[in-house]
C-alpha positions in Angstrom: 84.5 90.6 142.8 88.2 91.0 143.6 89.4 90.5 147.0 93.4 91.4 146.8 93.8 91.3 150.4 92.7 87.8 150.6 93.9 86.4 147.3 97.6 87.8 149.0 97.5 86.1 151.9 96.5 82.6 150.3 99.7 83.5 147.4 101.7 84.3 150.5 100.8 81.4 152.1 100.9 78.4 148.8 103.8 80.2 147.3 106.3 81.5 150.2 106.4 79.1 152.7 110.2 79.6 152.5 110.6 83.3 153.0 107.9 82.8 156.3 110.8 80.2 157.0 113.7 81.9 157.1 111.9 85.1 158.5 111.5 82.5 161.2 115.1 81.0 161.5 116.4 85.0 161.7 114.3 86.0 164.6 114.9 83.2 166.2 118.9 83.6 165.6 118.5 87.2 167.0 116.6 86.5 170.0 119.3 83.9 171.1 121.0 85.5 172.9 118.7 86.8 175.3 118.3 85.8 178.9 114.4 84.8 178.2 112.2 85.1 175.0 112.0 88.8 175.7 114.1 92.0 176.0 113.5 96.2 176.5 116.2 96.9 174.3 115.6 98.0 171.0 118.7 97.9 169.7 118.5 94.4 170.4 115.8 93.7 167.8 115.8 95.8 164.6 119.5 96.1 163.4 120.2 92.7 164.6 117.0 91.8 162.3 118.0 93.4 159.6 121.7 92.1 159.3 120.5 88.9 159.9 117.7 88.7 156.6 120.3 90.7 154.7 122.8 87.8 155.5 120.3 85.5 154.2 118.9 87.2 151.3 115.7 87.5 152.7 115.2 91.1 151.7 116.2 90.8 148.5 113.6 87.3 148.0 110.9 89.8 149.9 110.6 92.2 147.1 110.1 88.8 144.4 107.5 87.7 146.7 105.8 91.5 146.9 106.4 91.4 142.8 104.4 88.3 142.9 102.1 88.4 145.2 101.2 92.1 143.2 101.1 90.0 139.8 99.1 87.0 140.9 96.3 89.3 142.6 96.1 91.3 139.2 97.8 94.7 139.7 101.0 96.2 138.9 103.1 97.8 141.2 103.3 101.5 140.6 107.5 101.8 140.5 109.9 98.8 140.6 110.2 97.7 144.3 114.0 97.7 145.5 115.2 95.8 148.7 114.8 99.1 150.8 112.7 101.6 151.9 110.0 102.5 151.3 109.4 98.7 149.8 111.6 96.7 152.2 111.5 97.7 156.0 112.2 95.9 158.7 110.4 96.9 162.1 110.6 96.0 165.5 107.8 93.0 165.2 109.7 92.2 161.7 110.2 92.9 158.2 107.1 94.7 156.3 106.8 95.1 152.6 104.4 97.6 150.6 103.8 98.8 147.3 101.0 101.6 146.1 98.9 99.3 143.7 95.6 100.8 141.9 93.4 100.5 144.8 95.7 101.7 147.5 98.6 100.9 148.7 99.2 96.9 149.8 101.0 96.2 153.1 102.4 92.6 154.3 103.7 92.3 157.9 105.5 89.3 158.9 105.7 89.2 162.9 108.3 87.2 164.4 108.5 89.8 167.4 105.7 91.4 169.6 105.8 95.0 171.1 104.3 95.2 174.9 104.1 98.5 175.7 103.7 99.2 179.5 100.8 102.2 180.3 103.6 103.7 182.6 105.6 105.9 180.3 108.7 105.5 182.4 109.0 101.8 181.6 110.5 100.4 178.7 108.8 98.4 175.7 109.0 95.0 176.1 110.0 92.9 172.6 108.7 89.4 172.6 109.8 86.5 170.5 106.5 85.4 169.1 106.1 82.0 168.6 106.4 81.7 164.4 105.8 84.3 162.2 102.3 86.2 161.6 101.7 86.9 158.2 99.1 90.1 157.8 98.1 91.8 154.8 95.9 94.8 154.1 95.5 97.5 151.8 95.2 101.0 152.8 
């Protein structure tokens, strides 16, 4: 029996630690100018993180990671991934890569920030720098 999510997670953890470390470094760089470990300004997260990742070549490396993971779990990408949407996206939590494979859409998230939403709709969400980067893999 095949376990593509588990196998993908293991491949990332064993073969792609330098990319995770680079994402962590870029997120730390983005949060450095903040007064605290959090901000309510979404513009202080996504665009600066995208720029930092691009400058370090991480967006291109994420494409290589995606192709490697798909091959390592025994599938082929439908299409040729590029370092831009829909394959590579930078969100308020961190970068995310996704590709369609035979069992569904493989989604890999690298969360370097946490979004904390207040139940009061008048209050803005808070973006908090996580301690490190959490990798999550799903098949949708």
